[in-house]
Structure formats: C-alpha cells, structure tokens
C-alpha positions as CSV (number, residue, x, y, z in Angstrom):
1,M,68.7,50.8,54.4
2,Y,69.7,47.6,56.2
3,I,67.7,46.5,59.3
4,N,68.8,43.6,61.3
5,P,66.3,40.7,60.8
6,H,66.7,39.8,64.5
7,Y,65.4,43.2,65.4
8,I,62.4,42.8,63.0
9,S,61.7,39.4,64.7
10,K,61.7,41.1,68.1
11,L,59.4,43.8,66.9
12,K,56.9,41.2,65.6
13,F,57.2,39.1,68.7
14,I,56.3,42.1,71.0
15,L,54.4,44.7,69.0
16,I,51.8,42.4,67.4
17,P,50.5,41.0,70.7
18,F,50.8,44.5,72.3
19,T,48.6,45.9,69.6
20,I,46.0,43.1,70.0
21,V,46.0,43.5,73.8
22,A,45.9,47.3,73.8
23,W,43.0,47.7,71.3
24,G,41.3,44.6,72.6
25,T,41.3,46.0,76.2
26,V,40.0,49.4,75.0
27,L,37.2,47.8,73.0
28,A,36.3,45.2,75.6
29,A,36.0,47.9,78.4
30,A,33.8,50.1,76.1
31,A,31.6,47.1,75.2
32,I,31.1,46.0,78.9
33,R,30.3,49.5,80.0
34,W,27.9,50.1,77.1
35,W,26.1,46.8,77.6
36,L,25.9,46.7,81.4
37,F,26.1,50.2,82.7
38,M,24.9,52.6,79.9
39,G,21.8,50.8,78.6
40,K,18.2,51.8,79.1
41,V,18.2,49.6,82.2
42,P,21.7,49.6,83.7
43,V,22.8,46.9,86.0
44,M,24.1,49.5,88.5
45,E,25.3,53.1,88.5
46,V,29.0,53.4,88.5
47,S,30.5,56.9,88.5
48,E,32.4,58.2,85.5
49,D,35.4,58.9,87.7
50,T,35.6,55.2,88.4
51,W,35.6,54.3,84.7
52,Q,37.9,57.1,83.6
53,F,40.5,56.7,86.4
54,W,40.3,53.5,88.5
55,V,39.2,51.1,85.9
56,A,41.7,52.6,83.4
57,A,44.5,52.3,86.0
58,I,43.7,48.7,87.2
59,L,42.3,46.8,84.2
60,P,45.4,46.9,82.0
61,W,47.4,44.8,84.5
62,V,45.3,41.7,83.8
63,P,46.0,41.2,80.1
64,I,49.6,42.5,80.6
65,Y,50.4,40.0,83.3
66,F,48.8,37.0,81.5
67,L,49.4,37.8,77.8
68,L,52.3,40.2,77.5
69,K,54.6,39.4,80.5
70,P,55.4,35.8,79.3
71,R,56.7,37.3,76.0
72,F,58.7,40.1,77.8
73,D,60.4,37.4,79.9
74,Q,61.7,35.8,76.7
75,L,64.0,38.8,76.1
76,E,67.5,38.2,77.3
77,Y,69.7,40.8,78.9
78,K,73.3,40.7,79.9
79,A,72.6,41.2,83.6
80,G,69.8,38.6,83.6
81,K,67.0,37.4,81.5
82,D,64.2,39.2,83.5
83,K,65.9,42.6,83.9
84,G,63.7,44.5,81.4
85,S,60.4,42.8,82.0
86,W,59.1,45.4,84.4
87,Q,60.3,48.1,82.1
88,M,58.3,46.6,79.3
89,Q,55.3,46.1,81.5
90,G,55.4,49.7,82.6
91,V,55.4,51.0,79.0
92,S,52.4,48.7,78.3
93,W,50.5,49.9,81.3
94,I,51.0,53.6,80.7
95,S,50.1,53.3,77.1
96,I,47.0,51.2,77.6
97,M,45.9,53.2,80.7
98,V,46.0,56.5,78.8
99,M,44.1,54.9,75.9
100,L,41.5,53.6,78.3
101,M,41.2,57.0,80.1
102,I,40.6,58.9,76.9
103,S,38.4,56.3,75.3
104,Q,36.1,56.2,78.4
105,M,35.8,60.0,78.2
106,L,35.0,59.7,74.5
107,L,32.4,57.1,75.3
108,S,30.8,59.4,77.8
109,Y,30.5,62.3,75.4
110,S,29.7,60.4,72.2
111,T,26.8,58.4,73.7
112,G,25.3,61.4,75.3
113,K,22.5,62.7,73.0
114,I,21.3,66.3,73.2
115,L,17.5,66.8,73.6
116,E,15.9,70.1,73.0
117,I,13.0,70.9,75.3
118,K,10.8,73.9,76.1
119,N,11.4,73.9,79.9
120,V,12.5,71.7,82.7
121,K,9.0,70.3,83.2
122,E,9.4,68.3,80.0
123,I,12.5,66.4,81.3
124,P,10.5,63.6,82.9
125,K,8.4,63.2,79.8
126,H,11.3,61.9,77.8
127,E,13.9,59.2,78.2
128,P,16.9,60.5,80.2
129,A,19.4,62.4,78.1
130,R,23.0,63.5,78.8
131,Y,22.5,67.0,77.4
132,Y,19.6,69.4,77.1
133,R,19.0,72.5,75.2
134,I,16.3,74.4,77.2
135,R,14.5,77.2,75.4
136,E,12.8,78.8,78.3
137,F,14.0,78.8,81.9
138,A,14.5,81.1,84.9
139,V,16.9,80.8,87.8
140,H,16.0,81.9,91.3
141,P,19.0,84.0,92.4
142,F,18.0,84.3,96.0
143,I,17.6,80.6,96.8
144,G,20.8,78.6,96.6
145,G,23.4,76.5,98.3
146,V,27.2,76.3,98.3
147,H,29.6,73.5,99.2
148,Y,33.4,73.3,98.9
149,T,36.0,70.6,98.9
150,S,39.7,70.6,99.3
151,R,42.1,67.9,98.3
152,K,45.9,67.5,98.4
153,S,47.6,66.6,95.1
154,G,51.0,66.3,93.6
155,R,53.7,63.8,94.2
156,F,54.6,65.2,97.6
157,N,51.1,66.7,98.4
158,Q,52.5,70.1,97.6
159,N,49.3,71.3,96.1
160,L,45.9,72.0,97.5
161,D,43.0,71.8,95.1
162,I,39.9,73.8,96.1
163,N,36.5,73.3,94.4
164,I,33.5,75.4,95.2
165,Y,30.0,74.3,94.1
166,F,27.0,76.7,93.8
167,V,23.5,75.7,93.0
168,H,20.2,77.6,92.3
169,P,16.8,76.2,91.5
170,I,15.7,76.3,87.8
171,L,12.1,77.5,87.2
172,T,10.0,77.6,84.1
173,H,9.7,81.4,84.2
174,K,10.7,84.2,86.4
175,R,7.2,84.7,88.0
176,Q,6.8,81.0,88.9
177,V,5.6,80.5,92.4
178,I,7.6,77.8,94.2
179,S,4.9,75.7,95.7
180,M,6.9,72.5,96.1
181,T,10.6,71.4,96.4
182,P,12.5,72.3,93.2
183,L,14.0,69.2,91.6
184,Y,16.1,71.0,88.9
185,W,19.2,72.9,89.8
186,Y,21.5,75.2,87.9
187,A,25.1,74.2,88.9
188,V,28.3,76.3,88.7
189,A,31.7,75.2,89.9
190,F,34.9,77.0,90.5
191,H,38.4,75.5,90.9
192,K,41.7,76.9,92.3
193,Q,45.0,75.3,93.2
194,I,47.1,76.8,95.9
195,S,50.3,75.7,97.6
196,N,49.9,73.2,100.4
197,L,53.3,74.0,101.7
198,S,52.2,77.4,103.1
199,S,51.3,78.0,106.7
200,E,47.7,77.2,107.8
201,A,47.1,81.0,108.2
202,T,48.2,81.6,104.6
203,K,46.1,78.8,103.2
204,Q,43.0,80.1,105.1
205,R,43.6,83.6,103.9
206,R,44.0,82.4,100.2
207,F,40.9,80.2,100.6
208,K,38.8,83.1,101.9
209,A,40.0,85.4,99.1
210,F,39.0,82.7,96.5
211,F,35.7,82.0,98.2
212,D,34.8,85.7,98.4
213,D,35.8,86.2,94.7
214,C,33.5,83.3,93.7
215,V,30.6,84.7,95.7
216,G,31.1,88.0,94.0
217,K,31.0,86.3,90.6
218,M,27.8,84.5,91.5
219,Q,26.2,87.8,92.6
220,H,26.7,89.1,89.0
221,Y,26.5,85.8,87.2
222,D,24.6,85.8,83.9
223,F,22.5,82.7,84.0
224,Y,21.0,83.2,80.6
225,T,24.0,83.4,78.3
226,L,23.9,79.6,77.7
227,D,21.0,77.4,77.0
228,Q,22.8,74.1,76.7
229,F,23.2,72.0,79.8
230,E,24.8,68.8,80.9
231,H,22.7,66.5,83.1
232,K,25.5,65.6,85.5
233,P,26.0,61.8,85.5
234,A,27.2,59.8,88.5
235,S,30.4,61.5,89.5
236,T,32.2,63.2,92.3
237,D,31.0,66.6,91.0
238,R,27.4,65.5,91.0
239,E,27.6,64.3,94.6
240,N,29.1,67.6,95.7
241,F,26.5,69.6,93.8
242,R,23.8,67.5,95.6
243,I,25.4,68.4,98.9
244,A,25.1,72.0,98.0
245,V,21.4,71.4,97.2
246,Q,21.0,69.7,100.6
247,Y,22.5,72.8,102.2
248,A,20.0,75.0,100.3
249,L,17.0,73.0,101.3
250,R,18.3,71.9,104.7
251,K,17.1,68.4,104.1
252,P,18.4,65.2,102.5
253,V,18.2,64.9,98.7
254,N,18.0,61.8,96.6
255,S,18.4,60.7,92.9
256,D,15.2,62.7,91.9
257,F,17.2,65.9,92.1
258,V,18.6,66.8,88.7
259,I,21.8,68.7,88.4
260,L,22.2,70.8,85.2
261,Q,25.5,72.4,84.5
262,P,25.7,74.9,81.6
263,R,28.2,74.1,78.8
264,K,30.4,76.7,77.1
265,T,31.4,74.3,74.3
266,P,29.2,72.3,71.9
267,V,28.6,68.7,72.7
268,D,30.3,67.4,69.5
269,S,33.5,69.5,69.9
270,H,35.4,66.7,71.8
271,Y,35.6,63.8,69.4
272,G,38.5,64.8,67.1
273,G,40.9,65.6,69.9
274,E,40.1,62.6,71.9
275,L,40.4,60.2,69.0
276,A,43.8,61.7,68.3
277,G,44.7,61.2,71.9
278,I,43.9,57.5,71.9
279,F,46.0,56.9,68.7
280,G,48.7,59.2,70.1
281,A,49.0,57.1,73.3
282,Y,49.2,53.9,71.2
283,F,51.9,55.2,68.9
284,V,53.9,56.6,71.8
285,G,53.9,53.1,73.3
286,I,55.0,51.6,70.0
287,A,57.8,54.1,69.7
288,L,59.1,53.3,73.2
289,F,59.0,49.6,72.5
290,M,61.0,50.2,69.4
291,L,63.7,51.9,71.5
292,L,63.6,49.3,74.3
293,L,63.9,46.4,71.9
294,I,67.2,47.5,70.5
295,R,69.4,46.1,73.2
296,P,67.9,42.8,74.4
297,R,68.2,39.5,72.5
298,L,65.3,37.2,71.8
299,D,65.7,33.5,72.8
300,T,67.4,31.6,70.0
301,E,64.8,28.9,70.0
302,I,62.1,31.4,69.4
303,L,64.1,33.0,66.7
304,A,64.5,29.6,65.0
305,E,60.8,29.1,65.1
306,R,60.2,32.5,63.5
C-alpha cells in the first residue's frame, strides 16, 4: 500500500509533539496534585470538582498555545495559511481535556486507601483515609437534615437538575446515648433531571413529587446493607451534605464534621474502565488529526528539513 511521504511527514510533524504534550500535561497535573494537594500535609484544600472540571478545561490551553499552535500555523490551506489552526487546537483541547478529566478521577480513586475499623470512634485514631469499612455502626433515623439544590443545564438551559441531600448521625451502637454533638454523618443523595422549559407550576409540582418520593424512600431506607463508606473529600457534594447537617443541628458546622456516604461498588472497580477512557480519548484525538491532516500542505522548507 502506497502512502504519500508528505502525509507521513505531516503526521510526524504534528502527532509526535501532540503525544508529548498530551501525556506530559496529564502526568504533570497528576504529579502537582499529588505533591502539593494530596500529601500528608497538603498546601491547601482544593475540591475534586475543581481538578476534574475546571483544571481539566483550562490547563490544556497553555501547552497548546505555546507548543502546538506554532506547528499548526505551519500548515498551509488554500483559503489561507491559518485557516485550520483553530480546528487543530480544538481537537487538541478536547482530547487532552477528556484525558485530564478521567485521569484526575482515576487519581482520586486510586490514591484512596480503604481502612477497616470497628466503629466511627476509631476514625481519629488513624491517618485520614478516603474509604472506610465499618464493622459496627448504628444510624439514628429520627435525627437528620435535608438540603436540596437545583441547577440549570444543557446548551440552552433546557434541563433542571435537582439534587436532594439527606444526613443522619452515625453512632457506635443503637442504644448509644447522644451526649455531645455527633461528628459522623451517614449521607444519602438523590438526583433527578426535569425539563426547565415547563411552567413554574409544573416544575414545582414535579419537584414536590420527587421530594416526597425521596422522603418516602428514606423512611424505609436500609442503612445496614452496606458497610463500606467514602469519606467525602472537598467537593460540592460535601458542602451540600454539611449544609444538611447544619439544618439538622441548627448551628454552623466546620471541617470536624465527617460525611460518610455508603458505596454500592467496590473501591477497586473503577481502574480498568478509566484507564481505557484515557487511552480512548488519546487515540480519538490521533484519529481526528489523521483525518484533518489529509488536506493541508506542510511548508516546503520544513519538508526539506525533514
């Protein structure tokens, strides 16, 4: 099979630096987060939402602009030399952004060790862990708090995402007398998406139906089916759960309050799929570049050098 050597030169000229930039950005972001924000003494607490979405969306533009854009600008198009540069930058950004998003999720899961303890009183006796398996615990069903949020989503704000957060104090056993403010809270969240294009009356009716359904589920909720919990890290969910705790206690809460959310899936069940997702995003970017590089020409002086 004959392949134009000029096409091979274009692939080498673009794909090799793209590969270096893509994987370099992913590894650099992981190293910085691990070193500065996930150590035993982190510099500061940054929410996982920030790493997984905002950092992933903004960070790629720096290496793309300084390292890849000058190469994209060397490609010549009939309607002008710079016509396809933004197209190439867009493919780079989407590919690296998805790689960063998934890699940051993987970093969160893979670095979170699971610690088995007898009850919640043992939590402060150990170094903080991301996951706990608690052998003995009880949940007070008659003390609790609830908080809800709603957010518009979709390209035209056509959706309304509703999240409802429930919390109940976790005790060491069912007969424990609560003599001081509980610091450990069992957390349950529900999510529903409704149309934001409906009338206010319709949205209120659907919200009330969803809220009542969630309350009914919590009244019959089996708190003891699962014994593995995630210690919620800095995130939007943790803040909303703490607001629910605040409503339950009717006083402000601080970082001493631990939010424990039961997990239905094992801790180590994420890795394979997320690794495949990172490589998948990379190879999709490579495939798109291979298509985009068919039409443009590479500067003749660069071809001569190669």
